[in-house]
Short mmCIF file of the C-alpha atoms (twelve columns), coordinates in Angstrom:
data_MODEL
# 
_entry.id   MODEL 
# 
loop_
_atom_site.group_PDB 
_atom_site.id 
_atom_site.type_symbol 
_atom_site.label_atom_id 
_atom_site.label_alt_id 
_atom_site.label_comp_id 
_atom_site.label_asym_id 
_atom_site.label_seq_id 
_atom_site.Cartn_x 
_atom_site.Cartn_y 
_atom_site.Cartn_z 
_atom_site.pdbx_PDB_model_num 
ATOM 1   C CA . MET A 1   0.000   0.000   0.000   1 
ATOM 2   C CA . SER A 2   0.971   3.677   -0.256  1 
ATOM 3   C CA . ARG A 3   1.533   5.308   3.123   1 
ATOM 4   C CA . ASN A 4   2.070   8.867   1.924   1 
ATOM 5   C CA . VAL A 5   -1.624  9.492   1.368   1 
ATOM 6   C CA . ILE A 6   -2.708  12.689  -0.358  1 
ATOM 7   C CA . THR A 7   -6.145  13.787  0.839   1 
ATOM 8   C CA . ILE A 8   -8.602  16.527  -0.061  1 
ATOM 9   C CA . ASP A 9   -10.890 18.524  2.193   1 
ATOM 10  C CA . ALA A 10  -14.590 17.881  1.751   1 
ATOM 11  C CA . ASP A 11  -15.198 21.633  1.296   1 
ATOM 12  C CA . ALA A 12  -12.494 22.050  -1.344  1 
ATOM 13  C CA . SER A 13  -13.570 22.969  -4.846  1 
ATOM 14  C CA . VAL A 14  -13.904 20.408  -7.593  1 
ATOM 15  C CA . ILE A 15  -11.300 22.315  -9.611  1 
ATOM 16  C CA . ASP A 16  -8.790  22.094  -6.738  1 
ATOM 17  C CA . ALA A 17  -9.411  18.360  -6.477  1 
ATOM 18  C CA . ILE A 18  -8.800  17.895  -10.202 1 
ATOM 19  C CA . LYS A 19  -5.585  19.931  -10.057 1 
ATOM 20  C CA . THR A 20  -4.356  17.850  -7.100  1 
ATOM 21  C CA . MET A 21  -5.066  14.570  -8.875  1 
ATOM 22  C CA . LEU A 22  -3.414  15.686  -12.099 1 
ATOM 23  C CA . SER A 23  -0.323  17.153  -10.434 1 
ATOM 24  C CA . HIS A 24  0.288   14.000  -8.379  1 
ATOM 25  C CA . HIS A 25  -0.690  11.588  -11.158 1 
ATOM 26  C CA . ILE A 26  -3.289  9.811   -9.029  1 
ATOM 27  C CA . SER A 27  -6.772  8.629   -9.928  1 
ATOM 28  C CA . GLY A 28  -8.376  8.755   -6.477  1 
ATOM 29  C CA . LEU A 29  -8.427  10.940  -3.374  1 
ATOM 30  C CA . PRO A 30  -9.619  10.171  0.156   1 
ATOM 31  C CA . VAL A 31  -11.891 12.981  1.346   1 
ATOM 32  C CA . VAL A 32  -11.552 14.192  4.934   1 
ATOM 33  C CA . ASP A 33  -13.345 16.744  7.081   1 
ATOM 34  C CA . ARG A 34  -11.650 19.499  9.078   1 
ATOM 35  C CA . ASP A 35  -10.839 17.019  11.862  1 
ATOM 36  C CA . GLY A 36  -9.090  14.689  9.428   1 
ATOM 37  C CA . THR A 37  -11.846 12.076  9.637   1 
ATOM 38  C CA . LEU A 38  -12.420 10.083  6.455   1 
ATOM 39  C CA . VAL A 39  -15.837 11.005  5.048   1 
ATOM 40  C CA . GLY A 40  -15.674 9.902   1.415   1 
ATOM 41  C CA . ILE A 41  -13.591 9.126   -1.617  1 
ATOM 42  C CA . LEU A 42  -13.229 10.898  -4.946  1 
ATOM 43  C CA . SER A 43  -12.130 9.110   -8.104  1 
ATOM 44  C CA . ASP A 44  -11.596 9.950   -11.745 1 
ATOM 45  C CA . GLY A 45  -14.869 8.159   -12.505 1 
ATOM 46  C CA . ASP A 46  -16.740 10.933  -10.695 1 
ATOM 47  C CA . PHE A 47  -15.865 13.329  -13.532 1 
ATOM 48  C CA . ILE A 48  -17.142 11.245  -16.432 1 
ATOM 49  C CA . ARG A 49  -20.722 12.521  -16.168 1 
ATOM 50  C CA . ARG A 50  -20.314 16.302  -15.932 1 
ATOM 51  C CA . VAL A 51  -22.187 19.241  -17.390 1 
ATOM 52  C CA . GLU A 52  -18.933 20.999  -18.374 1 
ATOM 53  C CA . VAL A 53  -18.157 18.368  -21.010 1 
ATOM 54  C CA . GLY A 54  -21.744 17.732  -22.057 1 
ATOM 55  C CA . THR A 55  -21.912 14.169  -20.737 1 
ATOM 56  C CA . GLU A 56  -24.488 14.647  -17.998 1 
ATOM 57  C CA . LYS A 57  -27.376 12.196  -17.944 1 
ATOM 58  C CA . ARG A 58  -30.381 13.387  -19.901 1 
ATOM 59  C CA . ARG A 59  -33.584 11.600  -19.020 1 
ATOM 60  C CA . GLY A 60  -36.960 12.054  -20.595 1 
ATOM 61  C CA . ARG A 61  -40.048 12.352  -18.427 1 
ATOM 62  C CA . TRP A 62  -40.769 8.638   -18.296 1 
ATOM 63  C CA . LEU A 63  -37.177 7.602   -17.614 1 
ATOM 64  C CA . ALA A 64  -36.977 10.184  -14.843 1 
ATOM 65  C CA . MET A 65  -40.106 8.721   -13.290 1 
ATOM 66  C CA . LEU A 66  -38.619 5.222   -13.457 1 
ATOM 67  C CA . ALA A 67  -35.351 6.364   -11.904 1 
ATOM 68  C CA . GLY A 68  -37.157 8.143   -9.099  1 
ATOM 69  C CA . THR A 69  -36.957 11.685  -7.800  1 
ATOM 70  C CA . ASN A 70  -34.211 10.883  -5.307  1 
ATOM 71  C CA . GLN A 71  -31.886 9.375   -7.947  1 
ATOM 72  C CA . VAL A 72  -32.508 12.226  -10.393 1 
ATOM 73  C CA . ALA A 73  -31.676 14.753  -7.679  1 
ATOM 74  C CA . LEU A 74  -28.501 12.883  -6.731  1 
ATOM 75  C CA . ASP A 75  -27.366 12.725  -10.354 1 
ATOM 76  C CA . PHE A 76  -27.951 16.459  -10.774 1 
ATOM 77  C CA . ALA A 77  -25.940 17.310  -7.660  1 
ATOM 78  C CA . ARG A 78  -23.019 15.113  -8.675  1 
ATOM 79  C CA . GLN A 79  -22.986 16.330  -12.271 1 
ATOM 80  C CA . HIS A 80  -23.218 20.038  -11.366 1 
ATOM 81  C CA . GLY A 81  -21.604 20.146  -7.911  1 
ATOM 82  C CA . ARG A 82  -18.823 22.654  -7.209  1 
ATOM 83  C CA . LYS A 83  -17.618 21.232  -3.900  1 
ATOM 84  C CA . VAL A 84  -15.930 17.891  -3.332  1 
ATOM 85  C CA . ARG A 85  -18.538 16.792  -0.779  1 
ATOM 86  C CA . GLN A 86  -21.236 17.251  -3.429  1 
ATOM 87  C CA . ILE A 87  -19.754 14.785  -5.897  1 
ATOM 88  C CA . MET A 88  -17.742 12.349  -3.745  1 
ATOM 89  C CA . SER A 89  -18.831 8.830   -2.849  1 
ATOM 90  C CA . PRO A 90  -19.697 8.952   0.863   1 
ATOM 91  C CA . LYS A 91  -19.024 6.164   3.386   1 
ATOM 92  C CA . PRO A 92  -16.273 4.485   1.371   1 
ATOM 93  C CA . ILE A 93  -15.392 0.850   1.921   1 
ATOM 94  C CA . THR A 94  -12.226 0.658   3.998   1 
ATOM 95  C CA . VAL A 95  -9.842  -2.122  4.981   1 
ATOM 96  C CA . GLU A 96  -7.744  -2.659  8.068   1 
ATOM 97  C CA . GLU A 97  -3.974  -2.490  7.863   1 
ATOM 98  C CA . ASP A 98  -3.483  -6.191  8.601   1 
ATOM 99  C CA . ILE A 99  -6.048  -7.557  6.131   1 
ATOM 100 C CA . PRO A 100 -4.792  -10.455 3.940   1 
ATOM 101 C CA . LEU A 101 -4.242  -9.576  0.275   1 
ATOM 102 C CA . GLU A 102 -6.682  -12.291 -0.815  1 
ATOM 103 C CA . GLN A 103 -9.501  -10.474 0.994   1 
ATOM 104 C CA . VAL A 104 -8.505  -7.174  -0.631  1 
ATOM 105 C CA . VAL A 105 -8.769  -8.815  -4.044  1 
ATOM 106 C CA . GLN A 106 -12.159 -10.324 -3.212  1 
ATOM 107 C CA . LEU A 107 -13.480 -6.939  -2.079  1 
ATOM 108 C CA . MET A 108 -12.192 -5.215  -5.209  1 
ATOM 109 C CA . GLU A 109 -13.844 -7.802  -7.437  1 
ATOM 110 C CA . SER A 110 -17.152 -7.966  -5.565  1 
ATOM 111 C CA . HIS A 111 -17.585 -4.192  -5.275  1 
ATOM 112 C CA . GLY A 112 -16.054 -3.240  -8.612  1 
ATOM 113 C CA . VAL A 113 -13.643 -0.717  -7.090  1 
ATOM 114 C CA . THR A 114 -9.940  -0.125  -7.670  1 
ATOM 115 C CA . ARG A 115 -8.818  1.368   -4.346  1 
ATOM 116 C CA . PHE A 116 -9.450  1.200   -0.614  1 
ATOM 117 C CA . PRO A 117 -8.465  3.541   2.205   1 
ATOM 118 C CA . VAL A 118 -6.413  1.610   4.770   1 
ATOM 119 C CA . MET A 119 -7.297  2.221   8.407   1 
ATOM 120 C CA . ARG A 120 -5.641  1.689   11.769  1 
ATOM 121 C CA . ASP A 121 -7.743  2.388   14.858  1 
ATOM 122 C CA . LYS A 122 -10.191 4.370   12.699  1 
ATOM 123 C CA . LYS A 123 -7.392  6.578   11.366  1 
ATOM 124 C CA . LEU A 124 -6.355  6.750   7.727   1 
ATOM 125 C CA . VAL A 125 -2.836  5.353   7.333   1 
ATOM 126 C CA . GLY A 126 -2.626  4.452   3.643   1 
ATOM 127 C CA . MET A 127 -4.250  3.534   0.354   1 
ATOM 128 C CA . VAL A 128 -4.190  0.214   -1.437  1 
ATOM 129 C CA . THR A 129 -4.876  0.227   -5.186  1 
ATOM 130 C CA . ARG A 130 -4.607  -2.135  -8.113  1 
ATOM 131 C CA . THR A 131 -1.334  -0.434  -8.971  1 
ATOM 132 C CA . ASP A 132 0.165   -1.809  -5.761  1 
ATOM 133 C CA . PHE A 133 -0.330  -5.338  -7.098  1 
ATOM 134 C CA . MET A 134 1.457   -4.391  -10.321 1 
ATOM 135 C CA . THR A 135 4.352   -2.944  -8.333  1 
ATOM 136 C CA . ALA A 136 4.640   -6.087  -6.234  1 
ATOM 137 C CA . ILE A 137 4.643   -8.356  -9.302  1 
ATOM 138 C CA . ALA A 138 7.336   -6.252  -10.977 1 
ATOM 139 C CA . ASN A 139 9.534   -6.242  -7.866  1 
ATOM 140 C CA . PRO A 140 13.152  -6.566  -9.110  1 
ATOM 141 C CA . ARG A 141 13.841  -9.074  -6.330  1 
ATOM 142 C CA . LEU A 142 11.563  -11.556 -8.120  1 
ATOM 143 C CA . GLU A 143 13.548  -11.329 -11.339 1 
ATOM 144 C CA . GLY A 144 16.670  -13.245 -12.160 1 
ATOM 145 C CA . LEU A 145 16.122  -15.987 -9.607  1 
ATOM 146 C CA . PRO A 146 19.006  -18.442 -9.593  1 
ATOM 147 C CA . SER A 147 18.509  -21.613 -11.564 1 
ATOM 148 C CA . SER A 148 17.982  -24.682 -9.442  1 
ATOM 149 C CA . GLY A 149 18.405  -28.276 -10.504 1 
ATOM 150 C CA . ASP A 150 19.636  -30.058 -13.599 1 
ATOM 151 C CA . ASP A 151 17.658  -31.057 -16.674 1 
ATOM 152 C CA . ASP A 152 16.278  -34.205 -15.057 1 
ATOM 153 C CA . GLN A 153 14.984  -32.237 -12.073 1 
ATOM 154 C CA . ILE A 154 13.443  -29.626 -14.361 1 
ATOM 155 C CA . ARG A 155 11.674  -32.356 -16.371 1 
ATOM 156 C CA . THR A 156 10.327  -33.932 -13.186 1 
ATOM 157 C CA . SER A 157 9.061   -30.557 -11.981 1 
ATOM 158 C CA . VAL A 158 7.331   -29.761 -15.292 1 
ATOM 159 C CA . ILE A 159 5.543   -33.112 -15.323 1 
ATOM 160 C CA . ALA A 160 4.520   -32.685 -11.678 1 
ATOM 161 C CA . ALA A 161 3.169   -29.190 -12.376 1 
ATOM 162 C CA . LEU A 162 0.891   -30.563 -15.096 1 
ATOM 163 C CA . ALA A 163 0.029   -33.930 -13.582 1 
ATOM 164 C CA . HIS A 164 -3.184  -32.966 -11.771 1 
ATOM 165 C CA . ALA A 165 -4.339  -30.029 -13.890 1 
ATOM 166 C CA . PRO A 166 -7.764  -30.656 -15.478 1 
ATOM 167 C CA . TRP A 167 -6.520  -29.019 -18.697 1 
ATOM 168 C CA . ARG A 168 -3.274  -31.024 -18.887 1 
ATOM 169 C CA . PRO A 169 -2.152  -32.217 -22.340 1 
ATOM 170 C CA . ALA A 170 -2.917  -35.786 -23.392 1 
ATOM 171 C CA . ALA A 171 -0.058  -38.109 -24.336 1 
ATOM 172 C CA . LEU A 172 2.348   -35.545 -22.903 1 
ATOM 173 C CA . ASN A 173 6.021   -35.973 -23.678 1 
ATOM 174 C CA . VAL A 174 8.520   -33.659 -21.978 1 
ATOM 175 C CA . SER A 175 12.236  -33.463 -22.696 1 
ATOM 176 C CA . VAL A 176 14.763  -30.973 -21.355 1 
ATOM 177 C CA . HIS A 177 18.170  -30.066 -22.714 1 
ATOM 178 C CA . ASP A 178 20.290  -27.349 -21.128 1 
ATOM 179 C CA . GLY A 179 17.220  -25.786 -19.497 1 
ATOM 180 C CA . ILE A 180 15.194  -25.718 -22.730 1 
ATOM 181 C CA . VAL A 181 11.919  -27.610 -22.344 1 
ATOM 182 C CA . SER A 182 10.334  -29.352 -25.310 1 
ATOM 183 C CA . MET A 183 6.665   -30.271 -24.881 1 
ATOM 184 C CA . ARG A 184 4.762   -32.599 -27.207 1 
ATOM 185 C CA . GLY A 185 1.231   -33.863 -26.910 1 
ATOM 186 C CA . SER A 186 -2.422  -33.044 -27.610 1 
ATOM 187 C CA . ILE A 187 -4.347  -30.158 -26.095 1 
ATOM 188 C CA . ARG A 188 -8.078  -29.458 -26.163 1 
ATOM 189 C CA . SER A 189 -8.342  -25.652 -26.304 1 
ATOM 190 C CA . ASP A 190 -6.365  -22.472 -26.828 1 
ATOM 191 C CA . ASN A 191 -6.690  -21.601 -23.140 1 
ATOM 192 C CA . ALA A 192 -5.438  -25.028 -22.097 1 
ATOM 193 C CA . HIS A 193 -2.559  -24.608 -24.540 1 
ATOM 194 C CA . LYS A 194 -1.618  -21.292 -22.972 1 
ATOM 195 C CA . ALA A 195 -1.904  -22.665 -19.433 1 
ATOM 196 C CA . ALA A 196 0.404   -25.595 -20.208 1 
ATOM 197 C CA . ILE A 197 3.117   -23.309 -21.566 1 
ATOM 198 C CA . VAL A 198 2.781   -20.945 -18.605 1 
ATOM 199 C CA . ALA A 199 3.049   -23.851 -16.152 1 
ATOM 200 C CA . ALA A 200 6.314   -24.955 -17.735 1 
ATOM 201 C CA . GLU A 201 7.750   -21.442 -17.929 1 
ATOM 202 C CA . ASN A 202 7.192   -20.974 -14.198 1 
ATOM 203 C CA . ILE A 203 9.469   -23.857 -13.241 1 
ATOM 204 C CA . ASP A 204 12.808  -22.723 -11.813 1 
ATOM 205 C CA . GLY A 205 15.646  -23.251 -14.243 1 
ATOM 206 C CA . VAL A 206 13.551  -23.200 -17.423 1 
ATOM 207 C CA . LYS A 207 15.181  -20.971 -20.006 1 
ATOM 208 C CA . ARG A 208 12.706  -21.450 -22.816 1 
ATOM 209 C CA . VAL A 209 9.786   -23.660 -23.817 1 
ATOM 210 C CA . GLU A 210 9.701   -25.198 -27.270 1 
ATOM 211 C CA . ASP A 211 6.000   -25.598 -27.954 1 
ATOM 212 C CA . GLN A 212 5.129   -28.695 -29.966 1 
ATOM 213 C CA . LEU A 213 1.642   -29.215 -28.541 1 
ATOM 214 C CA . VAL A 214 -1.129  -29.898 -31.057 1 
ATOM 215 C CA . LYS A 215 -4.733  -28.832 -30.582 1 
ATOM 216 C CA . ILE A 216 -7.357  -31.549 -31.022 1 
ATOM 217 C CA . THR A 217 -11.023 -31.064 -31.814 1 
ATOM 218 C CA . TYR A 218 -12.354 -33.966 -29.755 1 
ATOM 219 C CA . PRO A 219 -11.329 -35.657 -26.488 1 
ATOM 220 C CA . PRO A 220 -8.777  -38.437 -26.895 1 
ATOM 221 C CA . PRO A 221 -10.284 -41.897 -26.278 1 
ATOM 222 C CA . GLU A 222 -8.302  -42.524 -23.083 1 
ATOM 223 C CA . GLU A 223 -9.755  -39.380 -21.454 1 
ATOM 224 C CA . ASP A 224 -13.195 -39.714 -22.956 1 
ATOM 225 C CA . TYR A 225 -13.595 -43.100 -21.288 1 
ATOM 226 C CA . GLY A 226 -11.873 -42.305 -18.026 1 
ATOM 227 C CA . GLY A 227 -8.326  -43.350 -18.927 1 
ATOM 228 C CA . GLY A 228 -6.627  -46.489 -20.170 1 
ATOM 229 C CA . ASP A 229 -6.602  -48.217 -23.509 1 
ATOM 230 C CA . PHE A 230 -9.562  -49.542 -25.399 1 
ATOM 231 C CA . VAL A 231 -10.302 -53.166 -24.584 1 
ATOM 232 C CA . SER A 232 -11.903 -55.423 -27.171 1 
ATOM 233 C CA . LEU A 233 -14.863 -57.248 -25.733 1 
ATOM 234 C CA . GLU A 234 -15.243 -60.936 -26.449 1 
ATOM 235 C CA . VAL A 235 -18.113 -61.843 -28.706 1 
ATOM 236 C CA . GLU A 236 -20.608 -63.905 -26.739 1 
ATOM 237 C CA . PRO A 237 -21.965 -67.014 -28.422 1 
ATOM 238 C CA . SER A 238 -25.467 -66.665 -29.801 1 
ATOM 239 C CA . THR A 239 -28.380 -68.385 -28.143 1 
ATOM 240 C CA . GLU A 240 -31.750 -69.586 -29.372 1 
ATOM 241 C CA . ASP A 241 -33.240 -66.265 -28.295 1 
ATOM 242 C CA . ASP A 242 -30.921 -64.497 -30.758 1 
ATOM 243 C CA . GLN A 243 -32.237 -66.457 -33.733 1 
ATOM 244 C CA . PRO A 244 -34.581 -64.649 -36.108 1 
ATOM 245 C CA . LEU A 245 -38.252 -65.436 -35.770 1 
# 
């Protein structure tokens, strides 16, 4: 998360808020009152529907009736408001400082938001955004990890990584030479194809993956029938009941 949080006063002007966001290259601002208490959040999405650029919502009489007087009034205030408190989203969803990342992701996905104010004892101490996940993934410490294991170990690891995946290739053949993985076999879909390559590339020590997988248009017999080879059934001798009438 970002600990150096830039905030905006609820009574600040919309123009001041825009200037602050542009000058600091940020897409969201926590909104605080004069006591520093978090009262809302302002994001770049709050400026999409604005009268200044001609994008305010225009409803006919019947649509206005369907939306309801309260919603129409709220839209007007947010699209014409001059103060931050008039256009901000009040009562923002917040997270505690020690929340697991998995829960942050779930909240972002379920609420369709890209940022959360981070709280400690009801005080704002940071902001967590989608950008923080990008920064963590691109951490230089994760790059250039030392290679571990020889070719045989790499091959064993690749096979193990694919062994229990529901999209694993059929008739998979894996060979490794000097860290270069060659994969042959049949795959059912483009997504399964991509997943198999990614799984191999994520094994420590893999320098490159030579893709020789072939897409098939129907399930291979051994998977279609639950595994194993076809077995020819013995022909049972005919009986009197089998004779034509």
